[in-house]
ROSE-4610 file (N, C-alpha, C; in Angstrom, 1 decimal, always signed):
// ROSE-4610
residu = [M/M/M/D/D/D/L/L/L/F/F/F/V/V/V/A/A/A/K/K/K/P/P/P/D/D/D/G/G/G/A/A/A/G/G/G/P/P/P/H/H/H/P/P/P/G/G/G/L/L/L/V/V/V/V/V/V/I/I/I/Q/Q/Q/E/E/E/A/A/A/F/F/F/G/G/G/V/V/V/N/N/N/D/D/D/H/H/H/I/I/I/K/K/K/D/D/D/V/V/V/T/T/T/Q/Q/Q/R/R/R/Y/Y/Y/A/A/A/A/A/A/Q/Q/Q/G/G/G/Y/Y/Y/L/L/L/A/A/A/V/V/V/A/A/A/P/P/P/D/D/D/M/M/M/F/F/F/H/H/H/R/R/R/F/F/F/E/E/E/Q/Q/Q/R/R/R/T/T/T/V/V/V/P/P/P/Y/Y/Y/D/D/D/D/D/D/M/M/M/K/K/K/T/T/T/A/A/A/I/I/I/G/G/G/S/S/S/V/V/V/M/M/M/Q/Q/Q/L/L/L/N/N/N/D/D/D/D/D/D/Q/Q/Q/V/V/V/I/I/I/G/G/G/D/D/D/V/V/V/S/S/S/A/A/A/A/A/A/A/A/A/G/G/G/W/W/W/L/L/L/K/K/K/S/S/S/Q/Q/Q/P/P/P/G/G/G/V/V/V/A/A/A/K/K/K/L/L/L/G/G/G/I/I/I/L/L/L/G/G/G/Y/Y/Y/C/C/C/F/F/F/G/G/G/G/G/G/R/R/R/T/T/T/A/A/A/Y/Y/Y/L/L/L/A/A/A/A/A/A/A/A/A/R/R/R/G/G/G/R/R/R/D/D/D/F/F/F/A/A/A/C/C/C/A/A/A/V/V/V/G/G/G/Y/Y/Y/Y/Y/Y/G/G/G/G/G/G/G/G/G/I/I/I/A/A/A/D/D/D/P/P/P/R/R/R/N/N/N/P/P/P/N/N/N/A/A/A/P/P/P/V/V/V/T/T/T/R/R/R/S/S/S/A/A/A/D/D/D/I/I/I/T/T/T/A/A/A/P/P/P/L/L/L/L/L/L/L/L/L/F/F/F/F/F/F/G/G/G/A/A/A/Q/Q/Q/D/D/D/Q/Q/Q/M/M/M/I/I/I/P/P/P/Q/Q/Q/D/D/D/Q/Q/Q/V/V/V/Q/Q/Q/R/R/R/I/I/I/Q/Q/Q/E/E/E/T/T/T/L/L/L/S/S/S/Q/Q/Q/L/L/L/G/G/G/K/K/K/D/D/D/H/H/H/R/R/R/I/I/I/K/K/K/V/V/V/Y/Y/Y/P/P/P/Q/Q/Q/A/A/A/G/G/G/H/H/H/G/G/G/F/F/F/N/N/N/C/C/C/D/D/D/A/A/A/R/R/R/G/G/G/S/S/S/F/F/F/N/N/N/K/K/K/E/E/E/A/A/A/A/A/A/D/D/D/D/D/D/A/A/A/A/A/A/R/R/R/I/I/I/A/A/A/S/S/S/E/E/E/F/F/F/L/L/L/A/A/A/K/K/K/H/H/H/L/L/L/K/K/K]
num = [1/1/1/2/2/2/3/3/3/4/4/4/5/5/5/6/6/6/7/7/7/8/8/8/9/9/9/10/10/10/11/11/11/12/12/12/13/13/13/14/14/14/15/15/15/16/16/16/17/17/17/18/18/18/19/19/19/20/20/20/21/21/21/22/22/22/23/23/23/24/24/24/25/25/25/26/26/26/27/27/27/28/28/28/29/29/29/30/30/30/31/31/31/32/32/32/33/33/33/34/34/34/35/35/35/36/36/36/37/37/37/38/38/38/39/39/39/40/40/40/41/41/41/42/42/42/43/43/43/44/44/44/45/45/45/46/46/46/47/47/47/48/48/48/49/49/49/50/50/50/51/51/51/52/52/52/53/53/53/54/54/54/55/55/55/56/56/56/57/57/57/58/58/58/59/59/59/60/60/60/61/61/61/62/62/62/63/63/63/64/64/64/65/65/65/66/66/66/67/67/67/68/68/68/69/69/69/70/70/70/71/71/71/72/72/72/73/73/73/74/74/74/75/75/75/76/76/76/77/77/77/78/78/78/79/79/79/80/80/80/81/81/81/82/82/82/83/83/83/84/84/84/85/85/85/86/86/86/87/87/87/88/88/88/89/89/89/90/90/90/91/91/91/92/92/92/93/93/93/94/94/94/95/95/95/96/96/96/97/97/97/98/98/98/99/99/99/100/100/100/101/101/101/102/102/102/103/103/103/104/104/104/105/105/105/106/106/106/107/107/107/108/108/108/109/109/109/110/110/110/111/111/111/112/112/112/113/113/113/114/114/114/115/115/115/116/116/116/117/117/117/118/118/118/119/119/119/120/120/120/121/121/121/122/122/122/123/123/123/124/124/124/125/125/125/126/126/126/127/127/127/128/128/128/129/129/129/130/130/130/131/131/131/132/132/132/133/133/133/134/134/134/135/135/135/136/136/136/137/137/137/138/138/138/139/139/139/140/140/140/141/141/141/142/142/142/143/143/143/144/144/144/145/145/145/146/146/146/147/147/147/148/148/148/149/149/149/150/150/150/151/151/151/152/152/152/153/153/153/154/154/154/155/155/155/156/156/156/157/157/157/158/158/158/159/159/159/160/160/160/161/161/161/162/162/162/163/163/163/164/164/164/165/165/165/166/166/166/167/167/167/168/168/168/169/169/169/170/170/170/171/171/171/172/172/172/173/173/173/174/174/174/175/175/175/176/176/176/177/177/177/178/178/178/179/179/179/180/180/180/181/181/181/182/182/182/183/183/183/184/184/184/185/185/185/186/186/186/187/187/187/188/188/188/189/189/189/190/190/190/191/191/191/192/192/192/193/193/193/194/194/194/195/195/195/196/196/196/197/197/197/198/198/198/199/199/199/200/200/200/201/201/201/202/202/202/203/203/203/204/204/204/205/205/205/206/206/206/207/207/207/208/208/208/209/209/209/210/210/210/211/211/211/212/212/212/213/213/213/214/214/214/215/215/215/216/216/216/217/217/217/218/218/218/219/219/219/220/220/220/221/221/221/222/222/222]
x = [+83.0/+82.7/+81.4/+80.6/+79.3/+79.5/+78.7/+78.6/+77.2/+77.1/+75.8/+75.8/+74.9/+74.8/+73.7/+73.9/+72.9/+72.8/+71.8/+71.8/+71.1/+71.6/+71.0/+69.9/+69.0/+67.9/+68.5/+67.8/+68.1/+69.1/+69.2/+70.0/+71.5/+72.0/+73.4/+73.8/+75.2/+76.2/+76.4/+76.8/+77.0/+78.4/+79.0/+80.3/+80.1/+81.2/+81.1/+81.8/+81.2/+81.8/+81.9/+83.0/+83.2/+83.2/+82.3/+82.0/+82.6/+83.5/+84.2/+83.7/+83.3/+82.7/+83.6/+82.9/+83.7/+84.1/+84.6/+85.0/+83.9/+82.6/+81.5/+80.8/+81.4/+80.8/+79.9/+79.3/+78.4/+77.0/+76.8/+75.6/+74.5/+73.4/+72.4/+72.8/+73.7/+74.2/+75.0/+75.9/+76.8/+75.9/+74.8/+74.0/+73.2/+72.8/+72.1/+73.0/+74.3/+75.2/+75.4/+75.5/+75.7/+74.5/+73.3/+72.1/+72.0/+72.4/+72.5/+73.3/+74.5/+75.3/+74.7/+74.0/+73.3/+72.2/+71.6/+70.7/+71.3/+72.6/+73.3/+73.8/+73.5/+73.9/+75.1/+75.5/+76.6/+76.0/+76.7/+76.5/+77.4/+76.8/+77.6/+77.6/+78.8/+78.8/+79.7/+79.2/+79.9/+80.3/+81.6/+82.0/+82.1/+81.8/+81.9/+83.3/+84.0/+85.4/+85.6/+84.5/+84.6/+84.1/+84.1/+83.6/+84.3/+85.5/+86.3/+85.9/+85.2/+84.8/+83.4/+83.2/+81.8/+80.9/+81.4/+80.6/+80.8/+79.8/+80.0/+79.8/+78.9/+78.6/+78.8/+79.2/+79.6/+78.8/+78.1/+77.4/+78.3/+77.8/+78.6/+79.2/+78.6/+79.2/+80.2/+80.5/+81.5/+82.8/+83.4/+84.6/+85.7/+85.7/+86.9/+86.8/+85.6/+85.4/+85.6/+85.2/+85.4/+86.9/+87.6/+89.0/+89.7/+89.3/+89.9/+89.7/+88.5/+88.2/+89.1/+89.3/+90.1/+91.6/+92.0/+93.5/+93.8/+92.7/+93.0/+93.2/+93.0/+93.1/+94.4/+95.2/+96.4/+96.1/+97.1/+96.8/+96.7/+97.4/+97.2/+95.9/+95.2/+93.9/+92.9/+93.1/+92.2/+92.3/+93.5/+93.6/+93.0/+93.2/+92.6/+91.1/+90.4/+89.0/+88.5/+89.3/+88.9/+89.1/+90.1/+90.3/+89.2/+88.7/+87.7/+86.3/+86.1/+84.9/+85.0/+86.2/+86.4/+86.3/+86.8/+86.6/+85.2/+84.4/+83.0/+82.3/+82.7/+82.1/+82.5/+83.8/+84.3/+83.6/+83.1/+82.4/+80.9/+80.5/+79.0/+78.9/+78.0/+77.8/+77.7/+78.4/+78.4/+79.1/+79.9/+80.7/+82.1/+82.5/+83.8/+84.7/+84.6/+85.4/+85.0/+85.9/+85.6/+86.2/+85.4/+85.9/+85.8/+86.5/+86.5/+86.2/+85.4/+84.9/+84.9/+85.5/+85.5/+85.4/+85.0/+84.8/+85.6/+86.3/+87.1/+88.0/+87.9/+88.8/+88.7/+87.5/+87.3/+88.1/+88.2/+89.0/+90.5/+91.0/+92.3/+92.4/+91.5/+91.5/+91.4/+90.7/+90.6/+92.0/+92.7/+94.0/+95.0/+94.9/+95.8/+95.5/+94.2/+93.9/+94.4/+94.4/+95.0/+96.5/+97.1/+98.6/+99.0/+98.2/+98.6/+98.0/+97.2/+96.5/+96.2/+95.6/+95.3/+93.8/+93.0/+91.6/+90.7/+91.2/+90.3/+90.7/+89.8/+90.1/+90.1/+89.6/+89.7/+89.4/+89.7/+89.4/+89.1/+88.1/+87.6/+87.7/+88.3/+88.5/+87.9/+87.1/+86.6/+87.4/+88.0/+88.7/+89.3/+90.2/+90.9/+91.9/+91.8/+92.7/+94.0/+95.1/+96.3/+97.0/+96.6/+97.2/+98.6/+98.7/+100.2/+100.6/+100.2/+100.6/+102.1/+102.7/+104.1/+104.7/+103.8/+104.3/+104.3/+103.8/+103.8/+104.7/+105.9/+106.7/+106.2/+105.1/+104.5/+103.2/+102.9/+101.6/+101.4/+100.2/+99.8/+100.5/+100.8/+101.4/+102.8/+103.4/+104.8/+104.7/+103.5/+103.5/+102.9/+102.8/+102.1/+102.8/+104.0/+104.7/+104.0/+103.3/+102.7/+101.3/+100.8/+99.4/+99.4/+98.4/+98.2/+96.7/+95.8/+94.5/+94.3/+93.4/+93.1/+92.5/+92.9/+92.4/+91.6/+90.6/+89.8/+89.7/+90.2/+90.2/+89.6/+88.7/+88.1/+88.5/+88.7/+89.0/+88.3/+88.2/+87.7/+88.7/+88.8/+89.8/+89.7/+88.5/+88.3/+88.4/+88.8/+89.1/+90.2/+89.8/+90.7/+91.6/+91.0/+91.7/+92.8/+92.6/+93.5/+94.1/+95.3/+95.9/+96.2/+96.0/+96.2/+97.6/+98.7/+100.0/+100.1/+99.1/+99.1/+98.5/+97.4/+96.8/+97.8/+98.5/+99.5/+100.6/+101.0/+102.0/+101.5/+100.1/+99.6/+99.6/+99.2/+99.1/+100.5/+101.5/+102.8/+103.4/+103.2/+103.7/+103.1/+101.8/+101.2/+101.5/+101.7/+102.1/+103.5/+104.4/+105.8/+105.9/+105.0/+105.0/+104.3/+103.6/+102.9/+101.6/+101.0/+99.8/+98.6/+97.6/+96.4/+95.5/+95.4/+94.7/+94.0/+93.0/+92.3/+92.1/+92.5/+92.1/+91.3/+90.2/+89.3/+89.2/+89.6/+89.4/+88.3/+87.4/+86.2/+86.5/+86.6/+87.0/+86.3/+84.9/+84.1/+83.7/+84.2/+83.9/+84.9/+84.3/+85.2/+85.1/+85.6/+85.6/+84.2/+84.0/+82.7/+81.6/+82.0/+81.1/+80.0/+80.3/+79.3/+78.2/+78.3/+77.4/+76.3/+75.0/+73.9/+73.3/+73.9/+73.5/+74.4/+75.3/+76.3/+76.2/+76.5/+76.5/+77.5/+78.5/+79.5/+79.0/+77.9/+77.3/+77.3/+77.9/+77.8/+77.2/+76.0/+75.2/+75.8/+76.3/+76.9/+78.1/+79.0/+80.1/+79.7/+78.8/+78.5/+77.8/+76.9/+76.3/+77.3/+78.3/+79.2/+80.1/+80.6/+81.5/+80.8/+79.5/+78.7/+78.7/+78.4/+78.4/+79.7/+80.8/+82.1/+82.4/+82.1/+82.4/+81.6/+80.4/+79.5/+80.1/+80.5/+81.0/+82.5/+83.2/+84.6/+84.3/+83.4/+83.1/+82.6/+81.6/+81.1/+82.1/+83.0/+84.1/+85.0/+85.3/+86.3/+85.8/+84.5/+83.9/+82.7/+82.2/+81.0/+81.5]
y = [+49.0/+49.7/+49.3/+50.2/+49.9/+49.5/+48.5/+48.2/+48.4/+49.2/+49.2/+48.0/+47.1/+45.9/+45.9/+45.6/+45.4/+44.0/+43.2/+41.8/+41.7/+40.8/+40.5/+39.5/+39.4/+38.4/+37.0/+36.1/+34.6/+34.1/+32.8/+32.1/+32.2/+32.5/+32.5/+31.2/+31.0/+31.9/+33.2/+34.2/+35.6/+36.0/+36.8/+37.4/+38.6/+38.9/+40.0/+41.3/+42.5/+43.7/+44.7/+45.3/+46.3/+47.6/+48.6/+49.8/+50.9/+51.7/+52.7/+54.1/+54.7/+56.1/+57.1/+58.2/+59.4/+60.1/+61.3/+62.0/+62.5/+62.2/+62.7/+61.6/+60.4/+59.4/+58.4/+57.5/+56.6/+57.3/+58.1/+58.9/+58.2/+58.9/+58.3/+57.9/+58.7/+58.2/+57.0/+56.9/+55.7/+54.5/+54.7/+53.5/+53.1/+54.1/+53.8/+53.2/+53.5/+52.8/+51.4/+51.2/+49.8/+48.9/+49.5/+48.8/+48.5/+49.4/+49.2/+47.9/+47.8/+46.6/+45.3/+45.5/+44.3/+43.9/+44.7/+44.4/+43.7/+43.9/+43.1/+41.8/+41.4/+40.1/+40.0/+41.2/+41.2/+41.3/+40.6/+41.0/+42.1/+43.3/+44.6/+45.2/+45.7/+46.4/+47.7/+48.7/+50.0/+50.2/+50.0/+50.2/+51.6/+52.0/+53.4/+53.8/+54.3/+54.7/+55.8/+56.5/+57.6/+57.1/+55.8/+55.3/+55.8/+56.4/+56.8/+58.3/+58.9/+60.3/+60.5/+61.7/+61.9/+62.2/+62.9/+63.2/+62.2/+61.4/+60.3/+60.7/+61.6/+62.1/+63.6/+64.1/+65.5/+66.1/+67.2/+67.8/+68.1/+68.0/+68.1/+69.6/+70.6/+71.9/+72.2/+71.2/+71.4/+70.6/+71.1/+70.4/+70.5/+71.5/+71.6/+70.5/+70.2/+69.1/+67.7/+67.6/+66.3/+66.0/+67.0/+66.8/+66.6/+67.4/+67.1/+65.8/+65.2/+63.9/+62.8/+63.0/+62.1/+62.1/+63.4/+63.6/+63.1/+62.8/+62.1/+60.7/+60.1/+58.6/+58.3/+57.4/+57.0/+55.7/+55.3/+54.2/+52.8/+52.7/+51.5/+51.4/+52.4/+52.4/+52.0/+52.8/+52.5/+51.0/+50.4/+49.1/+48.0/+48.5/+47.6/+47.6/+48.8/+48.8/+48.0/+48.2/+47.5/+46.0/+45.5/+44.1/+43.6/+44.4/+44.0/+43.7/+44.7/+44.5/+43.3/+43.1/+41.8/+40.5/+40.6/+39.5/+39.2/+40.2/+39.9/+39.2/+39.7/+39.1/+37.7/+37.4/+36.0/+35.1/+35.6/+34.8/+34.5/+35.1/+34.9/+33.7/+32.8/+31.6/+31.9/+31.2/+31.2/+32.4/+33.2/+34.2/+33.8/+33.8/+33.4/+34.7/+35.0/+36.1/+37.4/+38.3/+39.6/+40.7/+41.8/+43.0/+44.2/+45.3/+46.6/+47.6/+48.6/+49.7/+50.9/+52.1/+53.2/+54.5/+55.6/+56.9/+58.0/+58.7/+59.9/+59.3/+59.6/+58.9/+57.4/+56.9/+55.5/+55.0/+55.8/+55.4/+55.2/+56.1/+55.9/+54.7/+54.5/+53.3/+52.0/+52.0/+50.8/+50.4/+51.5/+51.3/+50.8/+51.4/+51.0/+49.6/+49.2/+47.9/+46.8/+47.2/+46.3/+46.2/+47.2/+47.1/+46.5/+46.6/+46.2/+44.9/+44.3/+43.0/+42.1/+40.9/+40.0/+39.5/+40.4/+40.1/+40.1/+41.0/+41.3/+40.7/+40.2/+39.7/+40.8/+42.0/+43.1/+44.3/+45.4/+46.8/+47.8/+48.6/+49.7/+51.0/+52.1/+53.3/+54.5/+55.2/+56.4/+57.7/+58.5/+59.7/+59.7/+58.7/+58.6/+59.7/+60.5/+61.6/+61.1/+61.6/+61.3/+60.0/+59.3/+58.0/+58.3/+59.3/+59.7/+61.1/+61.5/+62.8/+62.9/+63.8/+63.9/+64.3/+65.0/+65.5/+64.4/+63.3/+62.2/+61.0/+60.9/+59.8/+58.4/+58.2/+57.0/+56.8/+57.7/+57.5/+56.2/+55.8/+54.4/+54.0/+54.9/+54.5/+53.9/+54.3/+53.7/+52.3/+51.8/+50.3/+49.5/+50.1/+49.5/+48.1/+47.9/+46.6/+45.4/+45.7/+44.7/+44.4/+45.0/+44.8/+43.5/+42.6/+41.4/+41.4/+42.2/+42.1/+43.1/+42.8/+43.8/+45.1/+46.2/+47.5/+48.1/+48.8/+49.7/+51.0/+52.1/+53.5/+54.4/+55.3/+56.4/+57.8/+58.7/+60.1/+61.1/+62.3/+63.4/+64.3/+64.7/+65.6/+67.0/+67.4/+68.7/+68.7/+67.6/+67.4/+68.4/+69.4/+70.3/+69.7/+68.6/+68.0/+66.9/+66.5/+65.4/+65.9/+66.5/+67.0/+65.8/+66.1/+65.0/+64.4/+65.2/+64.6/+63.4/+63.5/+62.5/+61.2/+61.4/+60.4/+59.6/+60.5/+59.9/+59.2/+59.6/+58.9/+57.5/+57.4/+56.1/+55.2/+55.8/+55.0/+54.4/+55.3/+54.9/+53.9/+54.1/+53.1/+51.8/+51.6/+50.3/+49.7/+50.4/+50.0/+49.4/+50.2/+49.8/+48.5/+48.4/+47.1/+45.9/+46.1/+45.0/+44.7/+45.6/+45.2/+45.3/+44.4/+44.4/+45.5/+46.4/+47.7/+48.3/+49.2/+50.0/+51.4/+52.5/+53.8/+54.5/+55.1/+55.9/+57.3/+58.2/+59.6/+60.2/+60.9/+61.5/+63.0/+63.5/+64.8/+66.0/+65.8/+66.9/+66.7/+65.7/+65.4/+66.0/+66.3/+66.9/+65.8/+66.3/+65.5/+65.2/+63.9/+63.6/+63.4/+63.1/+63.1/+62.0/+61.0/+59.8/+60.1/+61.2/+61.4/+62.3/+61.7/+62.5/+63.4/+63.5/+64.4/+65.7/+65.7/+66.9/+67.6/+68.9/+69.7/+69.2/+68.5/+67.9/+66.7/+66.3/+65.0/+65.2/+64.2/+64.2/+62.8/+63.0/+61.7/+60.9/+61.5/+60.7/+59.9/+60.6/+59.9/+58.9/+59.2/+58.3/+57.0/+57.2/+56.0/+55.1/+55.7/+55.0/+54.2/+54.9/+54.2/+53.1/+53.4/+52.2/+51.0/+51.2/+50.1/+49.3/+50.1/+49.5/+48.8/+49.5/+48.9/+47.6/+47.6/+46.3/+45.2/+45.4/+44.4/+43.9/+44.8/+44.4/+43.6/+44.0/+43.3/+41.9/+41.8/+40.5/+39.6/+40.1/+39.3/+38.7/+39.4/+38.9/+38.3/+38.5/+38.1/+37.0/+36.9/+36.0/+34.8]
z = [+139.8/+138.5/+137.9/+137.6/+136.9/+135.5/+135.0/+133.6/+133.1/+132.1/+131.4/+130.4/+130.6/+129.8/+128.9/+127.6/+126.6/+126.0/+126.3/+125.9/+124.5/+123.6/+122.4/+122.6/+121.6/+121.7/+121.4/+121.9/+121.7/+122.8/+122.6/+123.7/+123.5/+122.3/+122.0/+121.5/+121.4/+121.9/+121.2/+121.9/+121.3/+121.5/+120.6/+120.9/+121.9/+122.5/+123.4/+122.9/+123.3/+122.8/+123.9/+124.2/+125.2/+124.4/+124.8/+124.3/+125.2/+124.7/+125.7/+125.3/+126.3/+126.3/+125.7/+125.4/+125.1/+126.4/+126.3/+127.6/+128.4/+128.0/+128.7/+129.5/+129.6/+130.4/+129.7/+130.5/+129.9/+130.0/+129.0/+128.9/+128.0/+127.7/+127.0/+125.5/+124.9/+123.6/+123.6/+124.6/+124.7/+125.1/+125.9/+126.1/+124.8/+124.0/+122.8/+121.8/+121.7/+120.8/+121.3/+122.6/+123.2/+122.8/+122.9/+122.6/+121.1/+120.3/+118.8/+118.4/+119.2/+118.9/+119.5/+120.6/+121.1/+120.1/+119.4/+118.4/+117.2/+117.0/+116.0/+116.5/+117.7/+118.2/+119.1/+119.7/+120.6/+122.1/+123.0/+124.4/+124.6/+124.7/+124.6/+126.1/+126.5/+127.8/+127.6/+128.4/+128.6/+129.9/+130.2/+131.6/+131.9/+133.1/+133.6/+134.0/+133.0/+133.2/+134.1/+134.5/+135.5/+136.8/+137.1/+138.5/+139.6/+139.4/+140.5/+140.9/+140.1/+140.3/+140.8/+141.4/+141.9/+140.8/+139.7/+138.5/+137.5/+137.1/+136.3/+134.7/+134.6/+133.3/+133.2/+132.0/+131.8/+130.6/+130.7/+129.7/+128.5/+127.3/+126.1/+126.0/+126.7/+126.6/+127.7/+128.5/+129.6/+129.2/+128.2/+127.8/+128.8/+129.6/+130.7/+131.6/+132.1/+133.1/+132.5/+131.2/+130.5/+130.3/+129.8/+129.6/+130.9/+132.0/+133.3/+133.8/+133.7/+134.1/+133.4/+132.1/+131.4/+131.8/+132.1/+132.5/+133.8/+134.6/+136.0/+135.9/+134.7/+134.5/+133.9/+134.5/+133.8/+133.1/+132.2/+131.2/+132.1/+133.1/+133.9/+134.5/+134.9/+135.5/+134.3/+133.1/+132.1/+131.6/+131.4/+131.0/+132.1/+133.4/+134.5/+134.3/+134.1/+133.9/+132.6/+131.5/+130.4/+130.6/+131.3/+131.5/+132.4/+133.3/+134.2/+133.4/+132.5/+131.6/+130.8/+130.2/+129.5/+130.3/+131.4/+132.4/+132.7/+132.9/+133.1/+131.9/+130.8/+129.5/+129.4/+129.7/+129.6/+130.5/+131.6/+132.6/+132.2/+131.2/+130.8/+129.9/+130.1/+129.2/+127.8/+127.0/+125.5/+124.9/+125.7/+125.1/+124.9/+123.6/+123.2/+122.8/+121.5/+121.1/+121.7/+121.8/+122.3/+121.4/+121.3/+120.5/+121.4/+121.0/+121.7/+120.8/+121.1/+120.3/+121.1/+120.7/+121.5/+120.7/+121.4/+120.7/+121.5/+120.8/+121.5/+122.5/+123.7/+124.7/+124.6/+124.2/+124.0/+122.8/+121.8/+120.6/+121.0/+121.8/+122.3/+123.1/+124.0/+124.8/+124.0/+122.9/+122.1/+121.5/+121.1/+120.5/+121.6/+122.8/+123.9/+124.4/+124.4/+124.7/+123.8/+122.5/+121.4/+121.6/+122.1/+122.2/+123.6/+124.6/+125.9/+126.3/+125.6/+126.1/+125.0/+125.3/+124.3/+124.6/+125.2/+125.4/+124.1/+123.2/+122.1/+120.7/+120.1/+118.7/+117.6/+118.0/+117.1/+117.8/+117.3/+118.0/+116.9/+117.4/+116.5/+117.3/+116.7/+117.3/+116.5/+117.1/+116.4/+117.0/+116.1/+116.6/+117.9/+118.1/+119.4/+119.5/+120.4/+120.6/+121.4/+121.0/+121.8/+121.5/+120.4/+120.1/+119.7/+118.9/+118.4/+118.8/+120.0/+120.5/+120.6/+119.8/+119.9/+121.2/+122.0/+123.3/+124.4/+124.0/+125.0/+124.5/+125.2/+124.8/+124.9/+125.7/+126.0/+125.2/+124.3/+123.5/+123.0/+122.9/+122.5/+121.2/+120.3/+119.0/+119.2/+120.3/+120.6/+121.0/+121.2/+121.6/+120.4/+119.2/+118.1/+117.8/+118.1/+117.7/+118.5/+119.6/+120.4/+120.0/+119.0/+118.6/+117.8/+118.1/+117.3/+116.7/+117.2/+116.7/+115.5/+114.6/+113.5/+114.1/+113.4/+114.0/+112.8/+113.2/+112.4/+113.0/+112.3/+112.9/+112.0/+112.6/+111.9/+112.4/+111.5/+111.8/+110.9/+111.4/+110.6/+110.1/+108.9/+108.4/+109.0/+109.5/+110.1/+111.6/+112.1/+113.6/+114.1/+114.9/+115.4/+116.6/+117.1/+118.3/+117.8/+116.6/+116.2/+114.8/+114.8/+113.5/+112.6/+111.3/+110.3/+110.3/+110.7/+110.8/+111.9/+112.9/+113.9/+113.3/+112.5/+111.8/+110.8/+110.1/+109.2/+110.0/+111.1/+111.9/+112.3/+112.7/+113.0/+111.8/+110.6/+109.4/+109.1/+109.0/+108.7/+109.7/+110.9/+111.9/+111.8/+111.6/+111.5/+110.2/+109.1/+107.8/+107.9/+108.5/+108.6/+109.4/+110.4/+111.2/+110.7/+109.5/+108.9/+109.6/+110.4/+111.2/+110.4/+110.6/+110.0/+110.4/+109.5/+110.0/+108.8/+109.1/+108.1/+108.8/+108.1/+108.7/+107.5/+108.0/+107.1/+107.6/+106.8/+107.2/+106.3/+107.1/+106.3/+106.1/+104.9/+104.6/+105.2/+105.4/+105.9/+107.3/+107.9/+109.3/+110.4/+111.5/+112.7/+113.8/+114.9/+116.1/+116.5/+117.0/+117.5/+116.4/+115.2/+114.1/+114.2/+115.1/+115.3/+116.2/+117.0/+118.1/+117.6/+117.5/+117.1/+118.0/+119.3/+120.3/+120.3/+119.4/+119.3/+118.1/+118.1/+116.9/+115.9/+116.2/+115.3/+114.5/+114.8/+114.1/+112.7/+111.9/+110.4/+110.1/+109.7/+109.4/+108.3/+107.2/+106.2/+106.6/+107.4/+107.9/+108.9/+109.8/+110.9/+110.3/+109.3/+108.7/+108.0/+107.3/+106.6/+107.5/+108.6/+109.5/+110.3/+110.6/+111.3/+110.5/+109.2/+108.3/+108.2/+108.1/+107.9/+109.3/+110.4/+111.7/+111.9/+111.5/+111.7/+110.9/+109.6/+108.8/+109.4/+109.9/+110.5/+111.7/+112.6/+113.8/+113.5/+112.6/+112.2/+111.6/+110.9/+110.2/+111.3/+112.3/+113.2/+114.5/+114.7/+116.0/+115.8/+114.7/+114.5/+113.6]
């Protein structure tokens, strides 16, 4: 599995951050995001979650292929890949605490990783689809009792892919379980609001979420 690695300046030690792609692969945008976090002092890596497929990146206007690629991955494969990326980070000199951050498919993956493992001291998920899908009896929200790391989740109220009742289910579940979490919903934002390469980009929401995410990661990892 390929890892896109972005290294911070200085000798360290540095915390590690796993950045999980959208459903479009480790494209230029995900590489840019990874580099932004490296500039904040993280040894940041973006694992190629599509390494099993011939087509590693998908154009933004080819949603059919993007969704098809994601649907070919099961949760065990996803967690295996995330654990491998975490293992690589742990093997690097001076890396102690690890965080995970993901977008879209990666947002769901961040939640899943928090529920199914202990590699990460915190998790950040942007508009993770399917976390609380009522059609899936094994949706990640059903494993929320196993979460030990603090969670930060962002959603857009105009997101046609993630109904607000699913966001509410996540909020209620985490609150009832007493989990350390924060969920922020941006009223005017839709799916993919963080990606400045897509028409759904919402700069106001993206800038605010980036600030909150940076503060959250620094609090738990630095």
